[in-house]
N, C-alpha and C positions, 0 to 999 in steps of 0.2 A: 166981470161977466154977470149978466142979469139972470137971477134965479128967483123962484117964488119963495123958497125957504132959506133960512140963514145957515151957513156952514162954518160957524165958530164954536161948535160943540158937537158931541157925538150923540146920535139918535138912539135912545132906548126903544124897546119894542113898541110901546104904545104910540110914541111919536112917529116912528117909521110907518106903522100901520095907518095912523091918521093921515099922514102925508100922501101915502099911496092911494088911500080911499078918496082923498080930496081930488087928486088928479083924475081918477076914474069917474067921479061924479061931475066935475066941472068941464072935462074935455072928452065927452063920450065919442066925438068924431075922430079922436086921436088915440084914445087910451082904452085898453081892456085889461082888467085885473083878474087874475086867477089865483086860487089857493092851490099851490102845487102839491102840498101835503100838510098834514097836521102832525106836529111833533108829539112825542110821548108826554110832554108837559102841557099840551093843549094849545100851543102857539102855531100860527100859520107860517109856512114857508111860502112867501108870495112870489108870483111871476107876473111881470108887467109887459105888455105888448104896446109899442108906440109906433103908429104910422097913420098917414092920412087915409082913412077908410074909403073915401070917395074916389081915390085913384086906384083902388084894387084891394082885394082881400089880402091879409097879411102874408099868407103862404104863397101868394102869387108874385111876391117881390123878393129881391135878394135880402138875406137876413144877416144880422150881426147881433152878438149877444155879449153882455157884460155882467159880471157877478162879483160877489165879495163874501167874506166871512166863511170861507171853508174852514179857517182857523178862527176860533172865537175871539181871541185877543187881537187879531189883525184887522181891527175895525175900520181902519182907514180905507181898506178895499171896499167895504160896504158903502162908505160915504162917497167914494169915487163913483160907484155905480149910481147912487142916488143923485149926485151932482150932475152927471151926464144926462140922465133922463129928465131931471128938473130943467136943465138948460134947454134941452130940445123942445120940451112941452111949452115952456114959458115963452120961447122966442119964435115958435112956429107962426108964420104969417107976417112977422115983422123983420126977421132976419132972412135974406135970400138964400144963404147957404143952408141954414136949417130947414127952410121950407122945401128947397129942392131935394134935400136928403130924405125927408119924411114923405114927400110925394112919391119918391122912387123906391124907397127901401123900408124895411121893417127892422126896428131895433127892439130887442128883447132884453129883459134883465131879471135875474133872480138876485136881488141886492143883498139878501141875508140868508145864506145857505144854512147856517146853524143858529136859529133864533134862541133856542134854549141855552146853548153855551155862551152866546154873546150877552144875553141878559144877565147870566150869572157873573160874567166878567165885568159888566158895567155897574152892577149893583152890589158887588162884594169886593173885598180886597184881593181875591184870588186871581191868579193867572191860570188859564185853562187852554189846553191845546185846541180841541175842537168842540167838545161837549161835556157837560157835567154829569157823566155817567161813570160809575166806578169801573176802573180798569187799571191794572198795573200791579206791581209788586207790593204786597201788603206788609213786607218786612219793614221794621221801624227805622228810627233815626230822628233827625231834626225835621219835623214837618212844618211847612210854611203856615204861619198864623199871625194875625195882627194882634199881638199880645199886649201892645200898649194902647190899643183902641183908637188910633188916629185915622183909621180907615185905609191905611196903606201898609203893605208888607215891604219892609226895607231890608237893610243889612243888619246883622247882629255880630258883634265882635266881642271876644273875651280873651283874657291873658292865659297863656299856657306855654310852658317851656318847649312844647312840641310844635308850636305854631309855625306856619310858613310865611307869616307876614309880620311887619314891624311898622311903627309909626314913621311917617315921612317928615323928618325935621325941617325940610325946606318948604313943605306945603301943609300947614296945620289943618288937621281934619282929614287928611288923606293917608293912604297906606303905601308902603313900598314892599317889594318882594324881599324876603330874607335871602341874603347872599350866602354862598357856600362857606365863607369864612366867619359868618356871624354866629359865634359860639356862645357869647354872653350878651345879656340884655333882656329887654322886655319884648316878648313875641306874642303873636295873636293868631287865633283861628277866626275866620270870618264865614258865617253861615247865613242863610236866609233867616230873617226874624221868624221865630216859631217856637213850638213846644217840642218836648222830647217824647218819643214813643219807644218803649223798650223793644229790643230785638235780640235774637239769639246770635251770638257771634263774639268777637273779641271786644276789647275795651275801647277801640278806636271809634270816634264819632263819624257819622256820615250824614249826608242829606238824604232824607227819605225819598224814594221814587214817587213821582207824581201819582196821585190817585185817580186823576182824570186824564188818562194817557191815550185815549182813542184819537187817532189822526185820520180825519176824513180824506186827506190828500194822499193816503196810502191804501184807500179802500176801493179804487176803481179797477175794473177788470182789464188792465193793461200792464203786464209785467208784475202782477200782484204776487206777493210772497207772504207766507204765514207768519205768525207772531214770533216764532223762534228765529226768523231771519230779519224781521222788520217789526219792531215794537210799535204797537198802535194800529196795525193794519186791519184789525178786526178778525172776526171768526171766519168770514168768507167775503168775497167781493160784493159790494153793494149791500152789506148786511144792515146798514143804517137806513132808516126811512128817508133821511135827508139826502144821502148820496144817491139812492135809487131814484128818488123823485127828480133829482137834477139830471141824471142820465136819461130817464124817461122823457123829460122835457126836451132835451136836445134831440133825441131820436124822433119825437113827435113833431119837430120843426126842421125838416130836412133842408129847408132853404137857408139855414145858417151856414155861412161860409167862413166867418171869423169870430173868434172868442177872445175876450180879455178877462182873466180871472185875477182879482185883486188881493194881494197879500201885503205884509210888512215883514221885515224892513230890509234896508241895505242899499236902496237905490239901484235896482237892476231890472232889466227887461230880459226875461229868460224865454228861450224857445226850444221846442222839441227838435229831434228826438232826444229823450232822456235815458233810453235803454240800449242805445247802440251808437257807434261812432258816426260822425258826419259822413265818412267815406261810404257807409252803407245806407245812406239816405239819398233821396233823389236830389241831384244838383239843382234842378229848377226850383224845387221847394225851398232849399236852403237859400238860394238867391232871393226868392220872394220874402222869406222870413227876415232876412237881413235888411232888405230894402225898406220894408214896412217898419221894422224896429228902429231903423235909422231916423225915421220921422219922430219916433218916440224919444230917441236920444236928444234930438234937437229941441224938442218941447220940454222935456223933463230933466235933461242933463244926466240921465242914468246910463250906466254901462250896459252894453248888449252882450249877452253870454249864451252860448249853447249849453243846455242842461248837462249833457253827458261829458263833453270834452273840456268845458271851461268852468263848470260850476261844481260838480261833484268831485270829491277828493279821492274816492276809491272806485275805480272802474269795475271792480268785481262785486263790491257791496254797495252799489248805488241805491238811492231812494227811487222807488217805483210805485206803481199803482196810483199815479197822480192824474188829476183831472185833465191837465193840458195834454199830457201824453195820450190819454184815452181819446180825447177829441181828435187829435191828429192821427194816431196809429190805428184807430178803429172806425173813425167817421170821416177822415180825410179833411178835417177842418184845420185851418191855420189858427193855432191857439197860443197865446202868450200868458205867462205869469208875470205880473208887474209887482215887484217888491218896492212898495212906496216908502218914502221917508228914509233919508240917509244922514243920520246924525253924525256918524264918524267923518264923513266928508265935510259936513257943515262946520265941525269944530277944527278942521284942518289936519286930521290924522286918519286918512281913509284906509280902508282895507284894500288889498290888492288880490282880488279873487282869482284872476287868471293864473297867477303863479302859485296859488294855494297858500299864500302867506298867512291867510286867516287861520290855517290849521297848524302852522309851525311857529307862531310867535311865542316868545318866552313871556313869563309873567312880567318881567321888567319892561319889555316892549309894550305889552298890553296896558300896563299901568300909565304909560304916557297918554294913551287915548282916554283912559278913565279920567285922569286929571284934567284933560282938556274938556271932557264932557262936564265935569263938575263945574268948571269955570263958566262954561256956556250956560248951563242950567241956572246957576246963581244969578247970571246977568239977564237971561231971557225968560226964565220961568221960575222965579225964586220961590213961588208957592210949592213947587215940586221937590224942593231940597230941604231936608232937616239935618241940622248939626247933630253930632253924636250926643246922646244923653244916657245917663245911667238908668238901669232897670234891674230890679231883683228878680232874677229868673228862678222858678221853683226847682229846677234841676241843675242848672249851671252856676247858680249864685250870681255874683255881680257881672252884668254884661252891659254893653253899650249898644244902643239902637240908633241908626241914622242912615242918611243917604237919599237916594233918588226915589221918586215915584216912577218906577221903571216903566209902568204901563203907558204913561203919557209924557214920556221924554225920549226913551229909547225905542220902545216898540211902536209907538204912535206919536205924532207931533203934538205938542201942547195945543189946546183948542184954538187959541188965538192965531196960530200959524197954520191951521188946517186948510183954510181956503187957498193959501199959497201953494199947497201941494195939489189941491183938487182942480184948480183952473187949468194949469198946463196939462193935466191928465185928460180933462175933457177935450181940450183942443186936439190932443193926439188921438183920442178914441174916435172923434168925428172924422179925422183924416183916415184912420184905419178902416172905419166903416165905409168910407167913400172909395176904398180900394177894391171893394167887392166887384165881381163881374156884373154887367148890366146889358141886357138885350135892347136893340132898337131895330127898326125896319126903315131902310132908306130906299129911295128911288122906286117906290111902288107905283106901277103904271099899268094901264090897259090900252091896247091898240086894236081897233077893229080891223079884221082881216077878211070878213065876209058878213053877210047878214046873219045875225045870231051867233057869230063866231068871233072870239077875241083872243088875242095873245096877252097874257098877264105876266109881269115880271116883278120881282122884288129882291132887294138885297138885305139879308139878315146879318146884323153885326153885333159885336160885343165891344162896348166903349169903355169897359172897366180895365183896371190894371191886371187883375187875375183872370185866368182862363175860365170858361164856363163850368169846368169841373173842379175848379179852385186849386187842387193839388194833384201832383203825380201820384202821391200816396193813395188817393181815392181810386185811381185807375188800377194800381197794383192790388188794392183790396177788392176790386171788382164791383164797386158800388157807384162809380161815376155814371151819370145818366146823360144820354145824348140830347142835343137840342132837337126839338121837334117843330115841324111847321105844318099847319093845317089851312087849307083853303075851303071856304064855305060860301054857299049862296048860288053856286052854279055847277053844272055838270062838267067834270074834267074829261076832255077828249085826249089830252096828252099831259103827262106829268101826274104825280100822285096827289090825291086830295089830302093825304096824311103821309108825311115822310119824316124819317129820322135822318138828320143831316150831319150827325157827328158832333165834333167839338169846335168851338171857336176860341182862338187864343185871345189874351188880353194884350194891351199895349206894352206890358212888361216883357213880352217876348220879342218885341221889335229890336232888331239888331242896329245899334247905334254906335257911334265912335267919334273920336277927334283925330283928324289926320296929323301926321308929323308936323306939317307946316301950319297947323292951327285951325283949319276949317272943321266945323262939326258936320256930321252927315248921318243920314239914315241909309244903312246898307241894304236892309230888307225889312219891309213891313211884316208884322206878325200876321198869321193867317186868321185874321179877326172877322172876315166877311165871307159870305157865300151868296152867290146869285142863283135864284130859282126862277124857272119859267114854266108856264102852263098854257095849254090851249083849252079854253072853256067854251061851253055852249049855254047861252042864256039870252033872253030877250033884251033889247036895248032898254036902259033905265034900271036894270037890275043892280042892286047893291051887293057886292061881294066883300068878304073879310078874309084877310091873311093874318094868321096869329102864330107867333113864334113863342115857344115855351122852353124854359130851362129850370130844372130843380133849384139850382143855385143862383142863376142870373136873372130870374124873373120872367115876365111875360111882356111882349110887345105886340101891338095890334095896328093894322092899317086897313082902312075901309076905302073901297073904290066903287064908283058908279060907272057902269058900262055905258059908253056913248058911241 
């Protein structure tokens, strides 16, 4: 896929900024760049708008939005957003599909929601949830630190008779779970590479709670719970400048009907609702969620899962306050979380999320996947693996440090494999964007019935997959807006010059099927069109305009000259 920039590495802030500014400067007819907010460390959270401005103002068209880096370390999501907008901008005018899309639609992106956290993640050895602001239990233990100075925080093992691990004799360099009958031998504890901070308690070691524990994806005002219920949720909903700016951006662009928010990892396409069972959701919305996600499954090869019923392990203590749920359950937008990069599946030992096997595996079962990952990394990204080496730890004495660069093997793909993840993502996101509702006017005509008197008719239709209100949830919320039609340029004798005509279904609501004997059929067309008629009074030669508008489906216009 042709792009302006290379996607064989991860963009630090300065490169991201420069690339966005390049697009805004070089393509003023397509691109607008806004500073959505300025972070506490002085970086910009950028929002980019991409559309052909000559075919209409951005808000007058159906909108689609893609974002990334809600979580600082899940930077593949940010790169997926950048790759999509790069591909659209670079290929506008030469690729018919891209050109049609940007002529008719507006694509928005906040490619890096957490610039501060992501920069710390990329320029230090630390893993960070969302942002590098102190939050969490200050009680001590083993705190992650790059003590050997190689730029990566790996694993740290040391011998102890209390250890739960042992050396795997069949796989040099790997570990095996200590079995119940292993009473004698050499045993190990394995902790993150790090230093020891004293704490009040017993003599048993533990891993220190992360000091940067804020989670932006628990901070949105949909099912938000306080810290005692959900660690990292923040002091109150939208308490972070970054999350508030993102929510304000969505609200300020009510034409947005679809959202893709990029995360890692696991190879999943997740869809709301995440706070209630599917049985309590609108069946029409679930059908649309699944149909669109199935396109993603075909492009990306990822599993499609409902957040509440198929992804969370505890229906009473589920994760909430998430951006995708807020988009759907407060704004009526069809929103997906894409968990990019599936190393477990790539190495041939996949997780089975639907039966919650992820949460019930024994250590012995999990080590099978670990060993497969070791072999894969040694072969495909050898620079990311270090064999065990001794180190004199100031508290623990002789330890050994080794293992993965977790950040760019498990959490994100190695840079040289990044494009293999991004290209199918962009193909899916373009198809997702094209699923939005889209107004058109057919059969606009004027018939003279007397001198200065004309009969005008027009058919207003929706050619998109989704209805003009996008989701049944938006109707339940009372925020769905009807399609309006305005006739201008002549005096109306019959019919309203301005009328609300209600909703138009998309072709996704057309009833289709295959008969028992094999013929396909359309049982009933969706209610996607409405015919309007007026009697108008005006001199011959007058030009009149019929304009249809929808908040989510855009604007369509037809001009007629009375003859």
